N, C-alpha and C positions, 0 to 999 in steps of 0.2 A: 801595213804600211800608212804611213800617215802622210798629209799633204796639206800645204798652207797654198794658197795661192793670193796674190795681193797686187799690184799696182792701178787697181780701178777708180775711177772717179768719175765727178762731172765734166765734159769736154763739147763742145759746137761742132755741130756738125760740120764735117771736113778734117776737125783735127784727128791728132795721133795721141795713140798711149800705148804704154807696152808692160804687159803684165807676167810678171815671174809667177814660178808655181817650186816651191822647194818639196822633195820627196824625200821619206827617210826608208833605210832599207836597200840591201845589197844588191837588189837585182835591178837596181833602176836602170842600170844600164842596160838590160837584156829586154826590157816592157818597150811595145810600141807605146807611145804616149800620147795622149789626146787632151786637146782644149773642147771642153762643153760648154755651152750655154742655155739658160732657161729663159724668156723673158716670163713676164708674167701671163698664167692665162693660157701658156703653151707646153708641150713635152719639152725635154730637153734633145738637146741634139749635138749632135758631133760637129763642128766646125773645121777642125783642123787634126792630123796627126802626123807622127814622125815615128820612124821605125828607129830600130837601133844606128842601124847603119846609115843613118840620116834622109832615107827618101821620105816626102810628103805626100800629103795629099789635103784636098780643102775640098768644101762643099761651096756649091758653085757662087751663094750667096756672098762670097768673101774673098773667092779667088781674085789675085791680081792686088788686092788691098791688104791680106791679111797675111804674116811671115811666122812661120813656127820654126822653133829654134832649138837644141838642147846642147847643154855641156854635163857632160856623162861624170867629170870629175867635182864638180857641186851641185850632181845631183837635180838638176833644176833645167826645166823646162820655159819657153820663154814664149808670149806672141805678141809678134807687134803688128798691132792693125792701125792703118792710115787711112785716111777718109771715111772718116768714119759716119755715117747713116744713123737717124735717129732708131731705125727699124734693128739696130744693131743698140738699142738698150736691153741688159738682160743681166742676170747674176751668171759670170765665167765661172766654171770648175775647170778643175784637170783632174786626170788619173788614167790609168791604166788603160788602154783598151781591152773591150770585150771582158772586166773584172765588174763593173758596175760598182766602183770603189771611186768617193769623190770627197776632198776634204771639203771643207772652208770654201768655199767662192769669195769672190771677189765683183762688187756692184758696178757694172759702168753704165753711164747714163748721158747718151747724145742728144744737146737740146738743139731744135729745129733754128 
């Protein structure tokens, strides 16, 4: 499977960004997909996931601010990020949960 995330950038605190991730492969619709992030000097963490049926889960740090969604017809998963904080600064990746597969990430920088 190949994954390409995009949509990152520089935004002020309180702003919003929408990330997209396009995945190759016919099994996309069957996988639980996740958005992960890795800040400098920190471990990669799962921030949101979505099952094939659309059930979602969020890390406490982003709950109420981030929304994950997917379009199986487009093999795409999205992450809408609102009320961004400087601590959200990281490289964001997507991937199927449980497989340690991540494509090229997209960098998000939130200035205070």
